[in-house]
C-alpha positions in Angstrom: 67.8 44.6 33.5 70.1 47.5 32.8 69.5 49.3 29.6 72.5 49.7 27.3 73.1 52.4 24.8 72.5 51.3 21.2 75.9 50.7 19.6 76.7 51.5 16.0 77.7 48.8 13.6 81.2 50.2 13.7 83.4 48.8 16.5 85.4 51.2 18.6 89.2 51.2 18.3 89.5 50.5 22.0 87.3 47.3 21.7 89.4 46.1 18.7 92.6 46.7 20.6 91.5 44.8 23.6 90.6 41.5 21.8 94.1 40.4 20.8 95.3 40.8 24.5 92.5 38.5 25.7 93.3 35.9 23.1 97.1 36.0 23.7 96.6 35.4 27.5 95.0 32.0 26.7 98.0 30.2 25.3 97.7 26.6 24.0 99.4 23.7 25.7 101.9 23.6 22.9 102.7 27.3 23.2 103.2 27.0 27.0 105.5 24.0 26.3 107.6 26.0 23.9 107.9 28.8 26.5 109.0 26.3 29.2 111.6 24.8 26.8 112.9 28.4 26.1 113.2 29.1 29.8 115.3 26.0 30.4 117.5 26.8 27.4 118.0 30.3 28.8 118.9 28.9 32.2 121.5 26.7 30.5 122.9 29.5 28.4 126.5 30.9 29.1 125.0 33.8 31.0 122.3 31.7 32.6 122.0 30.1 36.0 125.3 28.7 37.4 123.4 25.8 39.1 121.5 24.8 36.0 124.7 25.0 33.9 126.5 22.6 36.2 123.9 19.9 36.0 124.3 16.6 34.0 122.1 13.7 33.3 123.8 11.9 36.2 123.4 14.7 38.7 119.6 15.0 37.9 118.8 11.4 38.5 117.8 11.9 42.1 115.5 14.8 41.2 113.7 12.7 38.6 112.9 10.0 41.1 112.0 12.5 43.8 109.6 14.5 41.5 107.8 11.3 40.5 107.2 10.4 44.2 106.0 13.9 44.9 103.5 13.7 42.1 102.1 10.5 43.8 101.9 12.3 47.1 100.1 15.3 45.6 97.7 13.0 43.7 96.7 11.4 47.0 96.3 14.7 48.8 93.2 15.7 46.8 94.7 19.1 46.2 94.4 19.8 42.5 96.6 22.9 42.6 99.4 20.9 44.3 98.9 18.0 41.9 99.2 20.3 38.9 102.3 22.0 40.4 104.1 18.7 41.0 103.2 17.4 37.6 104.9 20.6 36.3 108.0 19.8 38.3 108.1 16.3 36.8 107.7 17.8 33.3 110.5 20.1 33.9 112.9 17.2 34.4 112.0 15.9 30.9 112.7 19.3 29.5 115.9 19.7 31.5 117.3 16.3 30.3 116.2 17.1 26.7 118.0 20.4 26.8 121.3 18.8 28.0 121.0 16.2 25.2 120.3 18.9 22.7 123.5 20.8 23.7 125.4 17.5 23.3 124.0 17.1 19.8 122.2 13.9 20.7 118.4 14.7 20.4 115.9 17.5 20.8 112.8 17.6 23.0 110.8 17.4 19.8 112.3 14.0 19.2 111.1 12.9 22.6 107.6 14.0 21.9 107.6 12.6 18.4 108.8 9.2 19.7 106.1 8.8 22.3 103.4 10.1 19.9 104.4 7.5 17.3 104.7 4.8 19.9 101.2 5.4 21.2 99.7 5.3 17.7 101.7 2.2 16.9 100.7 0.3 20.1 97.0 1.1 19.7 96.2 -0.6 16.4 92.7 -1.3 17.8 92.1 2.5 17.9 94.2 3.8 15.0 94.3 0.7 12.8 92.1 -2.1 11.8 92.9 -4.5 14.6 90.2 -5.0 17.3 90.5 -5.8 21.1 87.6 -7.1 23.0 88.7 -6.0 26.4 91.6 -4.4 28.4 93.3 -7.8 29.0 93.6 -8.3 25.2 94.9 -4.7 24.8 97.7 -5.4 27.3 98.5 -8.8 25.7 98.7 -7.1 22.2 100.8 -4.2 23.8 103.4 -6.6 25.0 103.5 -8.5 21.7 104.0 -5.2 19.8 106.8 -4.2 22.2 108.5 -7.5 21.6 108.3 -7.0 17.8 109.7 -3.5 18.2 112.7 -4.8 20.1 113.3 -7.5 17.6 113.1 -5.0 14.7 115.6 -2.7 16.5 118.0 -5.6 16.9 118.2 -5.4 20.6 120.1 -8.2 22.3 118.4 -10.3 24.9 119.6 -9.9 28.5 119.5 -13.6 29.3 123.1 -14.5 30.3 124.2 -12.3 27.4 123.6 -15.3 25.1 123.0 -14.1 21.6 121.5 -17.5 20.7 118.6 -16.9 23.1 115.4 -15.5 21.6 114.0 -12.1 22.5 112.1 -12.2 25.8 108.9 -10.7 27.0 110.9 -9.5 30.0 113.4 -7.5 27.9 113.0 -3.9 28.7 112.3 -4.2 32.4 115.0 -2.0 33.8 117.4 -3.3 36.5 117.7 0.3 37.7 114.2 0.1 39.1 113.7 -0.4 42.9 113.6 -4.1 43.5 109.9 -4.2 44.5 108.9 -2.3 41.4 111.1 -4.5 39.1 109.5 -7.6 40.6 106.1 -6.1 40.0 106.8 -5.4 36.4 108.4 -8.8 35.7 105.4 -10.7 37.2 102.9 -8.4 35.5 104.4 -9.0 32.1 104.4 -12.8 32.6 100.8 -12.7 33.8 99.7 -10.9 30.6 100.4 -14.1 28.6 98.7 -16.3 31.1 101.6 -17.3 33.4 99.7 -16.6 36.6 98.0 -18.1 39.6 94.4 -19.3 39.1 93.3 -17.6 42.4 94.6 -15.7 45.3 94.8 -18.7 47.5 97.6 -20.1 45.3 99.7 -16.9 46.0 99.0 -17.2 49.8 100.2 -20.9 49.6 103.4 -19.7 47.9 104.0 -17.1 50.6 103.5 -19.8 53.3 105.9 -22.1 51.5 108.6 -19.4 51.2 108.1 -18.4 54.9 108.6 -22.1 55.8 111.8 -22.3 53.8 113.1 -19.1 55.4 112.5 -20.6 58.9 114.5 -23.7 57.8 117.4 -21.5 56.6 117.3 -19.6 59.9 117.3 -22.9 61.9 120.3 -24.1 59.9 122.0 -20.8 60.6 122.7 -20.5 56.8 123.0 -16.8 56.2 123.3 -17.0 52.4 120.3 -19.2 52.1 118.3 -17.0 54.5 119.0 -14.0 52.3 117.8 -16.0 49.2 114.7 -17.2 50.9 113.9 -13.7 52.3 114.1 -12.5 48.7 111.7 -15.3 47.6 109.3 -14.3 50.3 109.4 -10.6 49.3 109.0 -11.6 45.7 105.9 -13.6 46.5 104.5 -10.7 48.5 105.0 -8.4 45.4 103.3 -11.1 43.3 100.3 -11.1 45.7 100.0 -7.3 45.5 100.1 -7.5 41.7 97.5 -10.3 41.7 95.2 -8.1 43.8 95.7 -5.1 41.5 97.6 -3.2 44.2 100.9 -1.3 43.4 103.3 -2.7 46.1 105.4 0.4 46.0 102.5 2.7 46.8 101.1 0.3 49.4 104.5 0.1 51.1 104.9 3.9 51.0 101.5 4.2 52.8 102.5 1.6 55.3 105.8 3.6 55.9 103.8 6.8 56.4 101.4 5.1 58.8 104.3 3.7 60.9 106.0 7.1 61.0 102.8 8.8 62.2 102.1 6.3 64.9 105.8 6.3 66.1 105.8 10.0 66.3 102.6 9.9 68.4 104.3 7.4 70.7 107.2 9.9 71.2 104.7 12.7 71.9 102.9 10.5 74.5 106.2 9.7 76.2 107.2 13.4 76.2 104.0 14.3 78.0 105.2 12.1 80.9 108.6 13.8 80.8 110.5 10.8 79.3 112.1 10.0 76.0 110.6 7.0 74.3 113.9 5.2 74.5 113.6 5.2 78.3 110.1 3.6 78.3 109.9 -0.1 79.1 109.1 -2.4 76.1 105.7 -3.3 77.5 104.7 0.3 77.9 105.8 1.0 74.4 103.1 -1.4 73.2 100.5 0.5 75.2 101.7 3.8 73.6 101.5 2.1 70.2 97.8 1.1 70.8 97.1 4.6 72.1 98.6 6.0 68.9 96.4 3.7 66.8 93.3 4.8 68.7 94.2 8.5 68.2 94.6 7.8 64.5 91.1 6.1 64.3 89.5 9.0 66.2 91.1 11.6 63.9 89.9 9.6 60.9 86.3 9.5 62.2 86.3 13.2 62.9 87.6 13.9 59.3 84.8 11.7 57.9 82.2 13.5 60.1 83.4 16.9 58.8 83.0 15.7 55.2 79.4 14.5 55.9 
């Protein structure tokens, strides 16, 4: 152990001067948030960034959706640095929209934070109030009831045929702007929370078989309009099956898309080795390439697992 010189009770000026610098480098989450909001305000200032100044709520819509999907991709990558970075990009979109709204005199970013803070406290009476919930299912059921009461208190009109005589619905608030699969997922999830659901997974499979049969009938009758309707019913049933199995259909389909893309690119690579474009390969041989791509995928997966072990 190294011996150190005995220090006097009086601290040196250098030591005292260093401490504030160390403390200031460890900013709180709130302080960092304020710095981020200030950066965005500066970018939108008259002498700020031309691109940022041109943006509107409408022009930023695509970025908001893209950033959300990039967060999901980073989450699945297992790379914490990438995950944190993409979460920051998503947070920036909230700050960006709030800054535009502030400039228009509509609301501040503090209003956004306050609203969600109050909402979380209000919708968790089993934590912040006297109400109790025995399990997660009861929490979700209470959550939907509280939301329904909030909508009624706010005087929001029901969407059902724009008929003001219709009562507020549990389905109010599910945005039509969502992708169709995600909208269907949320609609059936809300209905299931109050018990409107299948008893078991076999019931959902039976429904899918029923819809598939009706689609075949529409195709046999060469009824294009009915075929489109039945195709929608079949897809809706598939979304319902995913929800019943606690699988997010959007994420599951994104993974299936990625898997198809990887395998198809491998097929193209295999064809290129033989000096041909995949489009020039006979259909039967394409199937062979597809199977070869699947084998290569399995082998790569096994090697990755072996490295982890």
